[in-house]
N, CA, C and O atoms as a Maestro MAE file, in Angstrom:
{
 s_m_m2io_version
 :::
 2.0.0
}

f_m_ct {
 s_m_title
 :::
 protein
 m_atom[320] {
  # First column is atom index #
  i_m_mmod_type
  r_m_x_coord
  r_m_y_coord
  r_m_z_coord
  i_m_residue_number
  s_m_chain_name
  s_m_pdb_residue_name
  s_m_pdb_atom_name
  i_m_atomic_number
  :::
  1 25 -28.668 -15.125 -11.804 1 A "MET " " N  " 7
  2 3 -29.756 -15.998 -12.156 1 A "MET " " CA " 6
  3 2 -30.864 -15.885 -11.110 1 A "MET " " C  " 6
  4 15 -30.614 -15.794 -9.908 1 A "MET " " O  " 8
  5 25 -32.063 -15.893 -11.603 2 A "LYS " " N  " 7
  6 3 -33.220 -15.804 -10.737 2 A "LYS " " CA " 6
  7 2 -34.176 -16.925 -11.108 2 A "LYS " " C  " 6
  8 15 -34.294 -17.302 -12.274 2 A "LYS " " O  " 8
  9 25 -34.843 -17.440 -10.115 3 A "ARG " " N  " 7
  10 3 -35.826 -18.497 -10.355 3 A "ARG " " CA " 6
  11 2 -37.193 -18.017 -9.882 3 A "ARG " " C  " 6
  12 15 -37.316 -17.385 -8.833 3 A "ARG " " O  " 8
  13 25 -38.193 -18.323 -10.657 4 A "ASN " " N  " 7
  14 3 -39.568 -18.023 -10.265 4 A "ASN " " CA " 6
  15 2 -40.238 -19.333 -9.880 4 A "ASN " " C  " 6
  16 15 -40.696 -20.093 -10.732 4 A "ASN " " O  " 8
  17 25 -40.282 -19.574 -8.581 5 A "PHE " " N  " 7
  18 3 -40.836 -20.826 -8.102 5 A "PHE " " CA " 6
  19 2 -42.347 -20.773 -8.052 5 A "PHE " " C  " 6
  20 15 -42.952 -19.729 -7.809 5 A "PHE " " O  " 8
  21 25 -42.937 -21.937 -8.292 6 A "ARG " " N  " 7
  22 3 -44.379 -22.055 -8.173 6 A "ARG " " CA " 6
  23 2 -44.761 -22.092 -6.692 6 A "ARG " " C  " 6
  24 15 -43.920 -22.306 -5.819 6 A "ARG " " O  " 8
  25 25 -46.017 -21.882 -6.444 7 A "ARG " " N  " 7
  26 3 -46.530 -21.905 -5.075 7 A "ARG " " CA " 6
  27 2 -46.272 -23.262 -4.418 7 A "ARG " " C  " 6
  28 15 -46.053 -23.343 -3.210 7 A "ARG " " O  " 8
  29 25 -46.300 -24.304 -5.207 8 A "ARG " " N  " 7
  30 3 -46.068 -25.652 -4.692 8 A "ARG " " CA " 6
  31 2 -44.723 -25.756 -3.970 8 A "ARG " " C  " 6
  32 15 -44.636 -26.367 -2.905 8 A "ARG " " O  " 8
  33 25 -43.684 -25.165 -4.543 9 A "PHE " " N  " 7
  34 3 -42.366 -25.195 -3.904 9 A "PHE " " CA " 6
  35 2 -42.420 -24.543 -2.530 9 A "PHE " " C  " 6
  36 15 -41.900 -25.089 -1.557 9 A "PHE " " O  " 8
  37 25 -43.047 -23.377 -2.452 10 A "TRP " " N  " 7
  38 3 -43.093 -22.640 -1.191 10 A "TRP " " CA " 6
  39 2 -43.908 -23.391 -0.140 10 A "TRP " " C  " 6
  40 15 -43.537 -23.385 1.034 10 A "TRP " " O  " 8
  41 25 -44.995 -24.031 -0.527 11 A "VAL " " N  " 7
  42 3 -45.787 -24.829 0.409 11 A "VAL " " CA " 6
  43 2 -44.955 -25.986 0.945 11 A "VAL " " C  " 6
  44 15 -44.948 -26.251 2.147 11 A "VAL " " O  " 8
  45 25 -44.254 -26.673 0.050 12 A "GLU " " N  " 7
  46 3 -43.416 -27.801 0.466 12 A "GLU " " CA " 6
  47 2 -42.279 -27.345 1.374 12 A "GLU " " C  " 6
  48 15 -41.969 -28.009 2.363 12 A "GLU " " O  " 8
  49 25 -41.665 -26.227 1.044 13 A "ALA " " N  " 7
  50 3 -40.553 -25.724 1.854 13 A "ALA " " CA " 6
  51 2 -41.027 -25.301 3.243 13 A "ALA " " C  " 6
  52 15 -40.358 -25.588 4.236 13 A "ALA " " O  " 8
  53 25 -42.164 -24.627 3.324 14 A "VAL " " N  " 7
  54 3 -42.688 -24.192 4.619 14 A "VAL " " CA " 6
  55 2 -43.117 -25.397 5.454 14 A "VAL " " C  " 6
  56 15 -42.859 -25.436 6.657 14 A "VAL " " O  " 8
  57 25 -43.772 -26.383 4.829 15 A "LEU " " N  " 7
  58 3 -44.161 -27.582 5.567 15 A "LEU " " CA " 6
  59 2 -42.931 -28.334 6.083 15 A "LEU " " C  " 6
  60 15 -42.946 -28.848 7.201 15 A "LEU " " O  " 8
  61 25 -41.882 -28.399 5.285 16 A "ALA " " N  " 7
  62 3 -40.644 -29.041 5.739 16 A "ALA " " CA " 6
  63 2 -40.065 -28.302 6.937 16 A "ALA " " C  " 6
  64 15 -39.606 -28.928 7.892 16 A "ALA " " O  " 8
  65 25 -40.084 -26.985 6.893 17 A "LEU " " N  " 7
  66 3 -39.560 -26.190 7.995 17 A "LEU " " CA " 6
  67 2 -40.387 -26.384 9.272 17 A "LEU " " C  " 6
  68 15 -39.829 -26.601 10.348 17 A "LEU " " O  " 8
  69 25 -41.701 -26.306 9.150 18 A "VAL " " N  " 7
  70 3 -42.576 -26.424 10.315 18 A "VAL " " CA " 6
  71 2 -42.482 -27.818 10.927 18 A "VAL " " C  " 6
  72 15 -42.325 -27.948 12.141 18 A "VAL " " O  " 8
  73 25 -42.578 -28.862 10.104 19 A "THR " " N  " 7
  74 3 -42.505 -30.213 10.648 19 A "THR " " CA " 6
  75 2 -41.120 -30.512 11.214 19 A "THR " " C  " 6
  76 15 -40.997 -31.233 12.204 19 A "THR " " O  " 8
  77 25 -40.086 -29.965 10.596 20 A "GLY " " N  " 7
  78 3 -38.740 -30.148 11.125 20 A "GLY " " CA " 6
  79 2 -38.573 -29.495 12.486 20 A "GLY " " C  " 6
  80 15 -37.988 -30.082 13.395 20 A "GLY " " O  " 8
  81 25 -39.086 -28.284 12.625 21 A "LEU " " N  " 7
  82 3 -39.018 -27.597 13.922 21 A "LEU " " CA " 6
  83 2 -39.822 -28.335 14.996 21 A "LEU " " C  " 6
  84 15 -39.357 -28.495 16.125 21 A "LEU " " O  " 8
  85 25 -41.014 -28.779 14.644 22 A "LEU " " N  " 7
  86 3 -41.819 -29.531 15.612 22 A "LEU " " CA " 6
  87 2 -41.141 -30.846 15.981 22 A "LEU " " C  " 6
  88 15 -41.213 -31.289 17.127 22 A "LEU " " O  " 8
  89 25 -40.480 -31.467 15.001 23 A "GLY " " N  " 7
  90 3 -39.743 -32.692 15.278 23 A "GLY " " CA " 6
  91 2 -38.567 -32.467 16.205 23 A "GLY " " C  " 6
  92 15 -38.206 -33.361 16.971 23 A "GLY " " O  " 8
  93 25 -37.959 -31.285 16.152 24 A "LEU " " N  " 7
  94 3 -36.863 -30.958 17.065 24 A "LEU " " CA " 6
  95 2 -37.370 -30.532 18.444 24 A "LEU " " C  " 6
  96 15 -36.731 -30.818 19.457 24 A "LEU " " O  " 8
  97 25 -38.500 -29.859 18.484 25 A "ILE " " N  " 7
  98 3 -39.055 -29.380 19.749 25 A "ILE " " CA " 6
  99 2 -39.629 -30.531 20.579 25 A "ILE " " C  " 6
  100 15 -39.509 -30.527 21.804 25 A "ILE " " O  " 8
  101 25 -40.246 -31.503 19.930 26 A "THR " " N  " 7
  102 3 -40.953 -32.561 20.650 26 A "THR " " CA " 6
  103 2 -40.066 -33.359 21.605 26 A "THR " " C  " 6
  104 15 -40.497 -33.594 22.734 26 A "THR " " O  " 8
  105 25 -38.861 -33.791 21.237 27 A "PRO " " N  " 7
  106 3 -38.039 -34.514 22.228 27 A "PRO " " CA " 6
  107 2 -37.562 -33.616 23.373 27 A "PRO " " C  " 6
  108 15 -37.356 -34.089 24.491 27 A "PRO " " O  " 8
  109 25 -37.387 -32.325 23.092 28 A "ILE " " N  " 7
  110 3 -36.915 -31.406 24.123 28 A "ILE " " CA " 6
  111 2 -38.048 -31.029 25.077 28 A "ILE " " C  " 6
  112 15 -37.846 -30.972 26.290 28 A "ILE " " O  " 8
  113 25 -39.222 -30.774 24.540 29 A "TRP " " N  " 7
  114 3 -40.379 -30.348 25.333 29 A "TRP " " CA " 6
  115 2 -41.602 -31.159 24.891 29 A "TRP " " C  " 6
  116 15 -42.456 -30.643 24.170 29 A "TRP " " O  " 8
  117 25 -41.693 -32.424 25.319 30 A "PRO " " N  " 7
  118 3 -42.755 -33.300 24.831 30 A "PRO " " CA " 6
  119 2 -44.158 -32.935 25.303 30 A "PRO " " C  " 6
  120 15 -45.139 -33.385 24.711 30 A "PRO " " O  " 8
  121 25 -44.272 -32.137 26.345 31 A "ASP " " N  " 7
  122 3 -45.597 -31.807 26.869 31 A "ASP " " CA " 6
  123 2 -46.337 -30.749 26.065 31 A "ASP " " C  " 6
  124 15 -47.475 -30.417 26.399 31 A "ASP " " O  " 8
  125 25 -45.719 -30.203 25.001 32 A "TRP " " N  " 7
  126 3 -46.411 -29.173 24.228 32 A "TRP " " CA " 6
  127 2 -47.675 -29.738 23.590 32 A "TRP " " C  " 6
  128 15 -48.643 -29.010 23.372 32 A "TRP " " O  " 8
  129 25 -47.666 -31.023 23.294 33 A "ILE " " N  " 7
  130 3 -48.829 -31.649 22.661 33 A "ILE " " CA " 6
  131 2 -49.999 -31.685 23.648 33 A "ILE " " C  " 6
  132 15 -51.126 -31.329 23.303 33 A "ILE " " O  " 8
  133 25 -49.716 -32.118 24.880 34 A "GLU " " N  " 7
  134 3 -50.777 -32.158 25.894 34 A "GLU " " CA " 6
  135 2 -51.286 -30.763 26.223 34 A "GLU " " C  " 6
  136 15 -52.484 -30.573 26.433 34 A "GLU " " O  " 8
  137 25 -50.391 -29.794 26.268 35 A "ILE " " N  " 7
  138 3 -50.794 -28.423 26.586 35 A "ILE " " CA " 6
  139 2 -51.637 -27.828 25.465 35 A "ILE " " C  " 6
  140 15 -52.670 -27.209 25.720 35 A "ILE " " O  " 8
  141 25 -51.201 -28.016 24.239 36 A "LEU " " N  " 7
  142 3 -51.894 -27.417 23.099 36 A "LEU " " CA " 6
  143 2 -53.250 -28.065 22.839 36 A "LEU " " C  " 6
  144 15 -54.234 -27.366 22.598 36 A "LEU " " O  " 8
  145 25 -53.310 -29.396 22.886 37 A "PHE " " N  " 7
  146 3 -54.536 -30.106 22.527 37 A "PHE " " CA " 6
  147 2 -55.335 -30.592 23.730 37 A "PHE " " C  " 6
  148 15 -56.434 -31.122 23.567 37 A "PHE " " O  " 8
  149 25 -54.793 -30.417 24.948 38 A "ASP " " N  " 7
  150 3 -55.453 -30.893 26.159 38 A "ASP " " CA " 6
  151 2 -55.831 -32.370 26.020 38 A "ASP " " C  " 6
  152 15 -56.957 -32.775 26.307 38 A "ASP " " O  " 8
  153 25 -54.853 -33.158 25.571 39 A "TRP " " N  " 7
  154 3 -55.063 -34.563 25.270 39 A "TRP " " CA " 6
  155 2 -53.815 -35.324 25.682 39 A "TRP " " C  " 6
  156 15 -52.715 -34.966 25.262 39 A "TRP " " O  " 8
  157 25 -53.958 -36.365 26.492 40 A "ASP " " N  " 7
  158 3 -52.828 -37.148 26.976 40 A "ASP " " CA " 6
  159 2 -53.128 -38.633 26.790 40 A "ASP " " C  " 6
  160 15 -53.545 -39.298 27.738 40 A "ASP " " O  " 8
  161 25 -52.923 -39.166 25.576 41 A "PRO " " N  " 7
  162 3 -53.301 -40.560 25.314 41 A "PRO " " CA " 6
  163 2 -52.395 -41.586 25.987 41 A "PRO " " C  " 6
  164 15 -52.819 -42.724 26.187 41 A "PRO " " O  " 8
  165 25 -51.168 -41.224 26.341 42 A "ASP " " N  " 7
  166 3 -50.230 -42.199 26.904 42 A "ASP " " CA " 6
  167 2 -49.945 -41.972 28.382 42 A "ASP " " C  " 6
  168 15 -49.037 -42.600 28.927 42 A "ASP " " O  " 8
  169 25 -50.675 -41.114 29.034 43 A "GLN " " N  " 7
  170 3 -50.527 -40.819 30.456 43 A "GLN " " CA " 6
  171 2 -49.062 -40.536 30.822 43 A "GLN " " C  " 6
  172 15 -48.517 -41.111 31.764 43 A "GLN " " O  " 8
  173 25 -48.451 -39.648 30.061 44 A "HIS " " N  " 7
  174 3 -47.081 -39.164 30.276 44 A "HIS " " CA " 6
  175 2 -45.996 -40.224 30.143 44 A "HIS " " C  " 6
  176 15 -44.912 -40.057 30.701 44 A "HIS " " O  " 8
  177 25 -46.258 -41.310 29.418 45 A "SER " " N  " 7
  178 3 -45.198 -42.304 29.217 45 A "SER " " CA " 6
  179 2 -44.232 -41.873 28.122 45 A "SER " " C  " 6
  180 15 -43.086 -42.321 28.094 45 A "SER " " O  " 8
  181 25 -44.681 -41.014 27.226 46 A "GLY " " N  " 7
  182 3 -43.820 -40.499 26.164 46 A "GLY " " CA " 6
  183 2 -43.841 -41.305 24.890 46 A "GLY " " C  " 6
  184 15 -43.189 -40.922 23.919 46 A "GLY " " O  " 8
  185 25 -44.572 -42.416 24.855 47 A "SER " " N  " 7
  186 3 -44.565 -43.266 23.658 47 A "SER " " CA " 6
  187 2 -45.223 -42.579 22.461 47 A "SER " " C  " 6
  188 15 -44.740 -42.696 21.334 47 A "SER " " O  " 8
  189 25 -46.308 -41.873 22.700 48 A "VAL " " N  " 7
  190 3 -46.984 -41.182 21.595 48 A "VAL " " CA " 6
  191 2 -46.114 -40.049 21.065 48 A "VAL " " C  " 6
  192 15 -46.092 -39.793 19.861 48 A "VAL " " O  " 8
  193 25 -45.406 -39.379 21.948 49 A "GLU " " N  " 7
  194 3 -44.526 -38.295 21.509 49 A "GLU " " CA " 6
  195 2 -43.436 -38.816 20.572 49 A "GLU " " C  " 6
  196 15 -43.115 -38.168 19.576 49 A "GLU " " O  " 8
  197 25 -42.870 -39.972 20.881 50 A "TRP " " N  " 7
  198 3 -41.826 -40.529 20.006 50 A "TRP " " CA " 6
  199 2 -42.401 -40.985 18.671 50 A "TRP " " C  " 6
  200 15 -41.725 -40.905 17.645 50 A "TRP " " O  " 8
  201 25 -43.639 -41.462 18.674 51 A "GLN " " N  " 7
  202 3 -44.290 -41.795 17.412 51 A "GLN " " CA " 6
  203 2 -44.518 -40.532 16.584 51 A "GLN " " C  " 6
  204 15 -44.357 -40.541 15.364 51 A "GLN " " O  " 8
  205 25 -44.890 -39.460 17.252 52 A "ILE " " N  " 7
  206 3 -45.092 -38.188 16.557 52 A "ILE " " CA " 6
  207 2 -43.773 -37.671 15.996 52 A "ILE " " C  " 6
  208 15 -43.740 -37.145 14.884 52 A "ILE " " O  " 8
  209 25 -42.683 -37.816 16.752 53 A "VAL " " N  " 7
  210 3 -41.367 -37.404 16.257 53 A "VAL " " CA " 6
  211 2 -41.021 -38.197 14.991 53 A "VAL " " C  " 6
  212 15 -40.536 -37.623 14.016 53 A "VAL " " O  " 8
  213 25 -41.262 -39.488 15.001 54 A "GLY " " N  " 7
  214 3 -40.995 -40.311 13.821 54 A "GLY " " CA " 6
  215 2 -41.837 -39.895 12.626 54 A "GLY " " C  " 6
  216 15 -41.336 -39.812 11.505 54 A "GLY " " O  " 8
  217 25 -43.115 -39.634 12.865 55 A "LEU " " N  " 7
  218 3 -44.008 -39.191 11.791 55 A "LEU " " CA " 6
  219 2 -43.578 -37.828 11.249 55 A "LEU " " C  " 6
  220 15 -43.567 -37.615 10.037 55 A "LEU " " O  " 8
  221 25 -43.227 -36.912 12.144 56 A "LEU " " N  " 7
  222 3 -42.770 -35.587 11.700 56 A "LEU " " CA " 6
  223 2 -41.477 -35.694 10.896 56 A "LEU " " C  " 6
  224 15 -41.290 -34.955 9.930 56 A "LEU " " O  " 8
  225 25 -40.586 -36.603 11.283 57 A "LEU " " N  " 7
  226 3 -39.358 -36.821 10.530 57 A "LEU " " CA " 6
  227 2 -39.659 -37.326 9.124 57 A "LEU " " C  " 6
  228 15 -39.060 -36.864 8.152 57 A "LEU " " O  " 8
  229 25 -40.582 -38.269 9.018 58 A "LEU " " N  " 7
  230 3 -40.957 -38.787 7.697 58 A "LEU " " CA " 6
  231 2 -41.571 -37.687 6.822 58 A "LEU " " C  " 6
  232 15 -41.247 -37.574 5.639 58 A "LEU " " O  " 8
  233 25 -42.445 -36.892 7.404 59 A "ILE " " N  " 7
  234 3 -43.068 -35.800 6.653 59 A "ILE " " CA " 6
  235 2 -42.021 -34.778 6.231 59 A "ILE " " C  " 6
  236 15 -42.057 -34.279 5.106 59 A "ILE " " O  " 8
  237 25 -41.089 -34.465 7.127 60 A "THR " " N  " 7
  238 3 -40.031 -33.502 6.798 60 A "THR " " CA " 6
  239 2 -39.190 -33.991 5.639 60 A "THR " " C  " 6
  240 15 -38.916 -33.235 4.706 60 A "THR " " O  " 8
  241 25 -38.777 -35.249 5.685 61 A "VAL " " N  " 7
  242 3 -37.963 -35.809 4.595 61 A "VAL " " CA " 6
  243 2 -38.742 -35.793 3.286 61 A "VAL " " C  " 6
  244 15 -38.192 -35.445 2.242 61 A "VAL " " O  " 8
  245 25 -40.018 -36.167 3.334 62 A "ALA " " N  " 7
  246 3 -40.836 -36.171 2.121 62 A "ALA " " CA " 6
  247 2 -40.986 -34.764 1.546 62 A "ALA " " C  " 6
  248 15 -40.913 -34.586 0.330 62 A "ALA " " O  " 8
  249 25 -41.193 -33.767 2.398 63 A "MET " " N  " 7
  250 3 -41.345 -32.394 1.919 63 A "MET " " CA " 6
  251 2 -40.026 -31.835 1.385 63 A "MET " " C  " 6
  252 15 -40.029 -31.079 0.414 63 A "MET " " O  " 8
  253 25 -38.910 -32.192 1.998 64 A "VAL " " N  " 7
  254 3 -37.611 -31.740 1.496 64 A "VAL " " CA " 6
  255 2 -37.350 -32.350 0.119 64 A "VAL " " C  " 6
  256 15 -36.881 -31.661 -0.787 64 A "VAL " " O  " 8
  257 25 -37.648 -33.627 -0.038 65 A "VAL " " N  " 7
  258 3 -37.458 -34.274 -1.342 65 A "VAL " " CA " 6
  259 2 -38.371 -33.634 -2.387 65 A "VAL " " C  " 6
  260 15 -37.931 -33.348 -3.501 65 A "VAL " " O  " 8
  261 25 -39.632 -33.409 -2.038 66 A "ALA " " N  " 7
  262 3 -40.571 -32.795 -2.987 66 A "ALA " " CA " 6
  263 2 -40.140 -31.378 -3.354 66 A "ALA " " C  " 6
  264 15 -40.219 -30.994 -4.520 66 A "ALA " " O  " 8
  265 25 -39.688 -30.602 -2.379 67 A "ALA " " N  " 7
  266 3 -39.226 -29.241 -2.669 67 A "ALA " " CA " 6
  267 2 -37.966 -29.262 -3.526 67 A "ALA " " C  " 6
  268 15 -37.791 -28.406 -4.393 67 A "ALA " " O  " 8
  269 25 -37.093 -30.231 -3.290 68 A "THR " " N  " 7
  270 3 -35.877 -30.345 -4.096 68 A "THR " " CA " 6
  271 2 -36.216 -30.682 -5.543 68 A "THR " " C  " 6
  272 15 -35.621 -30.136 -6.472 68 A "THR " " O  " 8
  273 25 -37.168 -31.576 -5.726 69 A "VAL " " N  " 7
  274 3 -37.601 -31.917 -7.092 69 A "VAL " " CA " 6
  275 2 -38.173 -30.677 -7.775 69 A "VAL " " C  " 6
  276 15 -37.860 -30.400 -8.933 69 A "VAL " " O  " 8
  277 25 -39.004 -29.942 -7.063 70 A "GLU " " N  " 7
  278 3 -39.589 -28.714 -7.624 70 A "GLU " " CA " 6
  279 2 -38.504 -27.676 -7.921 70 A "GLU " " C  " 6
  280 15 -38.580 -26.976 -8.930 70 A "GLU " " O  " 8
  281 25 -37.515 -27.573 -7.067 71 A "TRP " " N  " 7
  282 3 -36.387 -26.644 -7.268 71 A "TRP " " CA " 6
  283 2 -35.676 -26.976 -8.587 71 A "TRP " " C  " 6
  284 15 -35.373 -26.088 -9.385 71 A "TRP " " O  " 8
  285 25 -35.422 -28.254 -8.794 72 A "ARG " " N  " 7
  286 3 -34.693 -28.668 -9.998 72 A "ARG " " CA " 6
  287 2 -35.525 -28.507 -11.264 72 A "ARG " " C  " 6
  288 15 -34.974 -28.298 -12.345 72 A "ARG " " O  " 8
  289 25 -36.843 -28.603 -11.139 73 A "ARG " " N  " 7
  290 3 -37.711 -28.444 -12.315 73 A "ARG " " CA " 6
  291 2 -37.861 -26.995 -12.747 73 A "ARG " " C  " 6
  292 15 -38.190 -26.719 -13.900 73 A "ARG " " O  " 8
  293 25 -37.623 -26.076 -11.832 74 A "THR " " N  " 7
  294 3 -37.809 -24.659 -12.142 74 A "THR " " CA " 6
  295 2 -36.585 -24.155 -12.874 74 A "THR " " C  " 6
  296 15 -35.480 -24.186 -12.332 74 A "THR " " O  " 8
  297 25 -36.765 -23.691 -14.101 75 A "PRO " " N  " 7
  298 3 -35.597 -23.207 -14.856 75 A "PRO " " CA " 6
  299 2 -35.096 -21.863 -14.319 75 A "PRO " " C  " 6
  300 15 -35.870 -21.043 -13.826 75 A "PRO " " O  " 8
  301 25 -33.819 -21.668 -14.426 76 A "ALA " " N  " 7
  302 3 -33.231 -20.409 -14.028 76 A "ALA " " CA " 6
  303 2 -33.366 -19.402 -15.163 76 A "ALA " " C  " 6
  304 15 -33.118 -19.723 -16.325 76 A "ALA " " O  " 8
  305 25 -33.761 -18.184 -14.816 77 A "GLU " " N  " 7
  306 3 -33.869 -17.146 -15.821 77 A "GLU " " CA " 6
  307 2 -32.501 -16.510 -16.020 77 A "GLU " " C  " 6
  308 15 -31.792 -16.226 -15.055 77 A "GLU " " O  " 8
  309 25 -32.150 -16.297 -17.236 78 A "THR " " N  " 7
  310 3 -30.893 -15.620 -17.513 78 A "THR " " CA " 6
  311 2 -31.198 -14.278 -18.148 78 A "THR " " C  " 6
  312 15 -32.024 -14.186 -19.056 78 A "THR " " O  " 8
  313 25 -30.550 -13.263 -17.683 79 A "SER " " N  " 7
  314 3 -30.751 -11.939 -18.250 79 A "SER " " CA " 6
  315 2 -29.570 -11.613 -19.171 79 A "SER " " C  " 6
  316 15 -28.414 -11.898 -18.859 79 A "SER " " O  " 8
  317 25 -29.890 -11.030 -20.272 80 A "LEU " " N  " 7
  318 3 -28.842 -10.688 -21.242 80 A "LEU " " CA " 6
  319 2 -28.503 -9.245 -21.178 80 A "LEU " " C  " 6
  320 15 -27.641 -8.780 -21.924 80 A "LEU " " O  " 8
  :::
 }
 m_bond[319] {
  # First column is bond index #
  i_m_from
  i_m_to
  i_m_order
  :::
  1 1 2 1
  2 2 3 1
  3 3 4 2
  4 3 5 1
  5 5 6 1
  6 6 7 1
  7 7 8 2
  8 7 9 1
  9 9 10 1
  10 10 11 1
  11 11 12 2
  12 11 13 1
  13 13 14 1
  14 14 15 1
  15 15 16 2
  16 15 17 1
  17 17 18 1
  18 18 19 1
  19 19 20 2
  20 19 21 1
  21 21 22 1
  22 22 23 1
  23 23 24 2
  24 23 25 1
  25 25 26 1
  26 26 27 1
  27 27 28 2
  28 27 29 1
  29 29 30 1
  30 30 31 1
  31 31 32 2
  32 31 33 1
  33 33 34 1
  34 34 35 1
  35 35 36 2
  36 35 37 1
  37 37 38 1
  38 38 39 1
  39 39 40 2
  40 39 41 1
  41 41 42 1
  42 42 43 1
  43 43 44 2
  44 43 45 1
  45 45 46 1
  46 46 47 1
  47 47 48 2
  48 47 49 1
  49 49 50 1
  50 50 51 1
  51 51 52 2
  52 51 53 1
  53 53 54 1
  54 54 55 1
  55 55 56 2
  56 55 57 1
  57 57 58 1
  58 58 59 1
  59 59 60 2
  60 59 61 1
  61 61 62 1
  62 62 63 1
  63 63 64 2
  64 63 65 1
  65 65 66 1
  66 66 67 1
  67 67 68 2
  68 67 69 1
  69 69 70 1
  70 70 71 1
  71 71 72 2
  72 71 73 1
  73 73 74 1
  74 74 75 1
  75 75 76 2
  76 75 77 1
  77 77 78 1
  78 78 79 1
  79 79 80 2
  80 79 81 1
  81 81 82 1
  82 82 83 1
  83 83 84 2
  84 83 85 1
  85 85 86 1
  86 86 87 1
  87 87 88 2
  88 87 89 1
  89 89 90 1
  90 90 91 1
  91 91 92 2
  92 91 93 1
  93 93 94 1
  94 94 95 1
  95 95 96 2
  96 95 97 1
  97 97 98 1
  98 98 99 1
  99 99 100 2
  100 99 101 1
  101 101 102 1
  102 102 103 1
  103 103 104 2
  104 103 105 1
  105 105 106 1
  106 106 107 1
  107 107 108 2
  108 107 109 1
  109 109 110 1
  110 110 111 1
  111 111 112 2
  112 111 113 1
  113 113 114 1
  114 114 115 1
  115 115 116 2
  116 115 117 1
  117 117 118 1
  118 118 119 1
  119 119 120 2
  120 119 121 1
  121 121 122 1
  122 122 123 1
  123 123 124 2
  124 123 125 1
  125 125 126 1
  126 126 127 1
  127 127 128 2
  128 127 129 1
  129 129 130 1
  130 130 131 1
  131 131 132 2
  132 131 133 1
  133 133 134 1
  134 134 135 1
  135 135 136 2
  136 135 137 1
  137 137 138 1
  138 138 139 1
  139 139 140 2
  140 139 141 1
  141 141 142 1
  142 142 143 1
  143 143 144 2
  144 143 145 1
  145 145 146 1
  146 146 147 1
  147 147 148 2
  148 147 149 1
  149 149 150 1
  150 150 151 1
  151 151 152 2
  152 151 153 1
  153 153 154 1
  154 154 155 1
  155 155 156 2
  156 155 157 1
  157 157 158 1
  158 158 159 1
  159 159 160 2
  160 159 161 1
  161 161 162 1
  162 162 163 1
  163 163 164 2
  164 163 165 1
  165 165 166 1
  166 166 167 1
  167 167 168 2
  168 167 169 1
  169 169 170 1
  170 170 171 1
  171 171 172 2
  172 171 173 1
  173 173 174 1
  174 174 175 1
  175 175 176 2
  176 175 177 1
  177 177 178 1
  178 178 179 1
  179 179 180 2
  180 179 181 1
  181 181 182 1
  182 182 183 1
  183 183 184 2
  184 183 185 1
  185 185 186 1
  186 186 187 1
  187 187 188 2
  188 187 189 1
  189 189 190 1
  190 190 191 1
  191 191 192 2
  192 191 193 1
  193 193 194 1
  194 194 195 1
  195 195 196 2
  196 195 197 1
  197 197 198 1
  198 198 199 1
  199 199 200 2
  200 199 201 1
  201 201 202 1
  202 202 203 1
  203 203 204 2
  204 203 205 1
  205 205 206 1
  206 206 207 1
  207 207 208 2
  208 207 209 1
  209 209 210 1
  210 210 211 1
  211 211 212 2
  212 211 213 1
  213 213 214 1
  214 214 215 1
  215 215 216 2
  216 215 217 1
  217 217 218 1
  218 218 219 1
  219 219 220 2
  220 219 221 1
  221 221 222 1
  222 222 223 1
  223 223 224 2
  224 223 225 1
  225 225 226 1
  226 226 227 1
  227 227 228 2
  228 227 229 1
  229 229 230 1
  230 230 231 1
  231 231 232 2
  232 231 233 1
  233 233 234 1
  234 234 235 1
  235 235 236 2
  236 235 237 1
  237 237 238 1
  238 238 239 1
  239 239 240 2
  240 239 241 1
  241 241 242 1
  242 242 243 1
  243 243 244 2
  244 243 245 1
  245 245 246 1
  246 246 247 1
  247 247 248 2
  248 247 249 1
  249 249 250 1
  250 250 251 1
  251 251 252 2
  252 251 253 1
  253 253 254 1
  254 254 255 1
  255 255 256 2
  256 255 257 1
  257 257 258 1
  258 258 259 1
  259 259 260 2
  260 259 261 1
  261 261 262 1
  262 262 263 1
  263 263 264 2
  264 263 265 1
  265 265 266 1
  266 266 267 1
  267 267 268 2
  268 267 269 1
  269 269 270 1
  270 270 271 1
  271 271 272 2
  272 271 273 1
  273 273 274 1
  274 274 275 1
  275 275 276 2
  276 275 277 1
  277 277 278 1
  278 278 279 1
  279 279 280 2
  280 279 281 1
  281 281 282 1
  282 282 283 1
  283 283 284 2
  284 283 285 1
  285 285 286 1
  286 286 287 1
  287 287 288 2
  288 287 289 1
  289 289 290 1
  290 290 291 1
  291 291 292 2
  292 291 293 1
  293 293 294 1
  294 294 295 1
  295 295 296 2
  296 295 297 1
  297 297 298 1
  298 298 299 1
  299 299 300 2
  300 299 301 1
  301 301 302 1
  302 302 303 1
  303 303 304 2
  304 303 305 1
  305 305 306 1
  306 306 307 1
  307 307 308 2
  308 307 309 1
  309 309 310 1
  310 310 311 1
  311 311 312 2
  312 311 313 1
  313 313 314 1
  314 314 315 1
  315 315 316 2
  316 315 317 1
  317 317 318 1
  318 318 319 1
  319 319 320 2
  :::
 }
}
């Protein structure tokens, strides 16, 4: 069986992967945000980083759910 997914599925899957990876990297290496954006709103207290981890987790869950819905909507092709 083969499935032909729409572009929407691939966008959702890639966004889930990227946000999930960033959500895992942020607690391990929280300074990547300050290095990348040259912006330190919490003066190294870490509070903004934990808010970002929470937001990335929410986005990841939403994208996984959306990709799963798209996966289930895509019919499987059967070859005879």
